[in-house]
C-alpha positions in Angstrom: 165.5 141.1 210.0 165.8 142.7 206.5 166.6 140.6 203.5 169.9 141.1 201.6 167.9 142.4 198.6 166.3 145.1 200.7 169.6 146.8 201.5 171.3 148.8 198.7 174.8 147.8 197.6 177.5 149.7 199.5 179.3 152.6 197.8 182.7 151.1 198.4 182.9 148.0 196.1 185.2 145.7 198.0 187.5 145.1 201.0 190.5 146.7 199.2 188.6 149.9 198.9 187.8 149.8 202.6 191.5 149.3 203.3 192.4 152.2 201.1 190.0 154.5 203.0 191.4 153.5 206.3 195.0 153.5 205.2 196.2 156.8 206.8 194.8 155.9 210.2 196.0 152.3 209.9 199.6 153.5 209.1 199.5 155.5 212.4 198.2 152.4 214.2 201.0 150.2 212.8 203.6 152.7 213.8 202.2 152.9 217.3 202.0 149.1 217.6 205.6 148.6 216.6 206.9 151.3 218.9 204.9 150.0 221.9 205.9 146.3 221.3 209.5 147.2 222.1 211.0 145.4 225.1 214.5 144.9 226.4 213.7 141.2 226.6 214.8 139.8 223.2 212.4 136.8 223.2 209.4 139.1 223.6 210.5 141.1 220.6 210.9 138.0 218.5 207.6 136.4 219.3 205.7 139.7 219.1 207.2 140.6 215.8 206.3 137.1 214.4 202.7 137.3 215.4 202.1 141.0 214.7 203.8 140.7 211.4 201.9 137.6 210.4 200.0 139.2 207.5 196.6 139.4 209.1 194.0 141.8 207.9 194.0 143.9 211.1 190.2 143.8 210.8 189.4 144.6 214.5 191.5 147.8 214.8 190.3 148.9 211.3 186.7 148.3 212.5 187.3 150.7 215.4 188.9 153.4 213.3 186.0 153.3 210.8 183.4 153.3 213.6 185.0 156.3 215.1 185.0 158.1 211.8 181.5 157.1 211.1 180.5 158.5 214.5 182.1 161.8 213.6 185.1 161.6 215.8 187.9 164.0 214.8 190.6 163.4 217.4 193.5 161.0 217.6 192.7 158.7 220.5 191.1 156.2 218.1 194.6 155.3 216.9 195.7 154.3 220.4 192.5 152.4 221.0 192.9 150.5 217.8 196.4 149.4 218.9 194.9 148.3 222.2 192.3 146.2 220.4 195.0 144.6 218.2 197.1 143.8 221.2 194.2 142.1 222.9 193.3 140.1 219.8 196.9 139.1 219.3 197.2 137.9 222.9 194.1 135.7 222.4 195.7 134.2 219.2 198.8 133.3 221.1 196.8 131.6 223.9 194.4 130.0 221.4 197.2 128.3 219.5 198.6 126.8 222.7 195.2 125.5 223.8 194.4 124.1 220.4 198.0 122.8 219.9 198.0 124.5 216.5 201.1 124.6 214.3 199.8 126.7 211.5 198.1 130.1 211.3 197.6 132.2 208.1 199.9 129.8 206.3 202.8 130.3 208.8 204.1 128.4 211.7 202.5 129.5 215.0 204.6 131.0 217.7 204.2 128.0 219.9 205.4 125.8 217.1 208.6 127.9 216.9 209.3 128.9 220.5 207.2 126.5 222.6 204.0 126.9 224.7 205.6 128.7 227.6 207.0 131.5 225.5 203.7 131.9 223.7 201.6 132.1 226.9 204.0 134.5 228.5 204.3 136.8 225.5 200.5 136.7 225.3 200.4 138.0 228.9 202.8 140.7 228.0 200.5 141.9 225.2 197.5 141.9 227.5 199.3 144.0 230.1 200.7 146.3 227.4 197.2 146.9 226.1 196.1 147.9 229.6 199.0 150.3 229.9 197.9 151.9 226.6 194.2 152.2 227.6 195.1 153.7 231.0 197.1 156.5 229.3 193.9 157.7 227.7 192.4 158.4 231.2 188.8 157.5 230.1 187.1 155.4 232.8 184.3 154.3 230.5 186.8 153.1 227.9 188.6 151.1 230.5 185.4 149.6 231.8 184.3 148.4 228.3 187.7 146.9 227.6 188.0 145.2 231.0 184.5 143.7 230.6 185.5 142.6 227.1 188.7 140.8 228.0 186.9 139.1 230.9 184.1 137.9 228.4 186.8 136.6 226.0 188.3 134.5 228.8 184.9 133.1 229.6 184.5 132.2 225.9 187.7 130.3 225.9 186.6 128.3 228.9 183.2 127.6 227.4 184.8 126.4 224.2 187.1 124.1 226.2 184.0 122.6 227.8 182.5 121.9 224.4 185.5 120.2 222.9 184.8 116.6 222.2 181.2 117.0 223.1 178.9 115.9 220.1 175.8 117.0 222.1 176.8 120.7 221.8 173.8 122.5 220.2 173.5 125.7 218.3 172.7 127.8 221.4 175.9 126.6 223.1 177.9 127.2 220.0 176.6 130.8 219.7 177.4 131.5 223.4 181.0 130.6 222.7 181.4 132.8 219.6 179.6 135.7 221.3 182.3 135.8 223.9 185.3 134.6 221.9 184.7 136.8 218.8 181.7 139.1 218.8 182.4 140.9 222.0 185.7 142.3 220.7 184.0 143.4 217.5 181.2 145.0 219.6 183.7 146.7 221.8 185.6 148.1 218.8 182.5 149.7 217.3 181.1 150.9 220.7 184.3 152.6 221.6 184.2 154.5 218.3 180.8 155.9 219.5 182.1 156.6 223.0 185.0 158.6 221.6 182.5 160.7 219.6 180.1 161.1 222.5 177.2 159.8 220.4 173.7 159.7 221.9 172.8 156.4 223.5 170.6 155.2 220.6 173.4 155.7 218.0 176.0 154.1 220.4 173.8 151.1 220.7 173.3 150.9 217.0 177.1 150.8 216.4 177.5 148.2 219.2 174.8 146.0 217.6 176.5 146.4 214.3 179.8 145.2 215.8 178.2 142.3 217.6 176.3 141.1 214.6 179.4 141.5 212.4 181.4 139.4 214.8 178.8 136.6 214.7 178.7 136.7 210.9 182.5 136.7 210.6 183.0 133.7 212.9 180.2 131.6 211.5 181.6 132.3 208.0 185.1 131.4 209.3 183.8 128.1 210.6 182.1 127.5 207.2 185.4 128.1 205.4 186.9 125.0 207.1 184.8 122.9 204.8 184.7 124.9 201.5 188.3 126.3 201.3 191.7 124.8 201.1 194.8 125.1 203.2 196.7 127.4 200.8 193.8 129.8 200.6 192.6 129.8 204.2 196.1 129.5 205.8 195.2 126.7 208.1 194.9 122.9 208.0 191.6 121.8 206.6 189.9 119.6 209.1 191.5 121.4 212.1 188.1 122.0 213.8 187.3 118.2 213.6 190.9 117.3 214.7 190.5 119.6 217.7 187.1 118.1 218.5 185.3 121.5 218.0 181.6 121.2 217.2 181.2 124.1 215.0 177.9 125.1 213.3 178.4 123.0 210.1 178.9 119.9 212.2 176.0 120.7 214.5 173.7 121.2 211.5 174.9 118.0 209.8 174.4 115.9 212.9 170.9 117.1 213.1 170.1 116.7 209.4 172.2 113.7 208.2 171.3 110.1 208.1 171.7 108.1 211.4 174.9 106.6 210.0 176.2 110.0 209.0 175.3 111.5 212.4 177.0 108.6 214.2 180.2 109.1 212.1 180.2 112.9 212.8 179.6 112.4 216.5 182.5 109.9 216.6 184.8 112.3 214.8 184.0 115.1 217.4 184.6 112.7 220.3 187.9 111.3 219.0 189.2 114.1 216.8 189.8 111.4 214.2 190.6 112.4 210.6 190.8 108.9 209.2 187.8 109.4 207.0 188.0 113.2 206.5 186.7 113.0 203.0 183.6 111.1 204.1 183.0 113.5 207.0 183.2 116.5 204.7 181.0 114.7 202.2 178.4 114.0 204.9 178.4 117.7 205.9 177.9 118.9 202.4 175.2 116.3 201.5 173.2 117.3 204.6 172.7 120.9 203.5 174.5 122.0 206.6 176.8 124.4 204.6 173.9 126.2 203.0 172.2 126.6 206.4 175.4 127.8 208.0 175.9 130.4 205.2 172.3 131.5 205.6 172.9 132.0 209.3 176.0 134.1 208.6 174.1 136.2 206.0 171.3 136.9 208.5 173.8 138.3 211.0 175.5 140.4 208.3 172.1 141.8 207.1 171.2 142.7 210.7 174.6 144.4 211.1 174.0 146.5 207.9 170.5 147.5 209.0 171.9 149.0 212.3 174.0 151.4 210.3 170.8 153.3 209.3 171.0 155.1 212.7 174.2 156.9 211.5 174.5 159.8 209.1 175.8 159.0 205.6 179.6 159.0 205.2 182.4 157.2 203.5 183.2 155.5 206.8 179.6 154.3 207.2 179.8 152.9 203.6 183.0 151.1 204.6 181.3 149.5 207.6 178.5 148.3 205.3 181.0 146.8 202.9 182.7 145.0 205.8 179.4 143.3 206.7 179.2 142.0 203.1 182.9 141.0 203.1 182.6 139.1 206.4 180.4 136.5 204.6 181.7 136.6 201.0 185.5 136.3 201.7 187.4 133.2 200.8 189.9 133.4 203.7 
């Protein structure tokens, strides 16, 4: 795996520059999303508008658009596929918040907190089914196969995470299996589909897929790290949520393995009970153990691996944007 120093800095300096490059395509995606969300059922419109308009970065559809451009695709089907990817992601958010009993996302009330669990689950189902309507319209069997496999893997990831909740014996391997299915597979599908649209040779398609998978790992590991180094106003979620939900994320796993016996026992108990009575002590134990540095190093390793895969593609502004996204995935503050 190459070191960060061995890879030149990307031409595009930051995430804002990437957004600007993708802006024309993203505007087309936004228009399509809003038109295809329409339903004669008022509650569907209300819940959909709330979650879609929640101020997210739309990273996954943007990733697909940039991958398609980096692959040399010059058509318009990438806009529809980007909308499909965003619908799938949004459906998972609605379902996640119900399972996690979350009441805050991106600094706003969750849909389940506003309309209840039943409405959130059912509107999530609507978004899933709408995404499949959109992908069928493209009449590309391979695209449908990739997305069908992806949504199935995401569902497996949800169940795997459920099995890990409250289990302090969850190890790094089990943790990575969850985020592979919950997060990385949709990133990988987004980039692979860009290659598929452009009919890239197998080696380049695999390179874009590896980039997406590694980026997904880096993004989620960094996200779990932010739970202990950010604040609620910046991150848009309640600090300590992962502990409260009994989720053994990588900082916790590393801290249990590296902390003192007393610290390990306290952390294990927090995972088992979801107790936040001594959140300050728990966060302190995680920081003292060096777990945060280890977690960041893990995320950086995946980001570096993602960037190295881009060497299979010809130089372009879109490829530069993908390289910047790999850096952004780890360096972001929210």
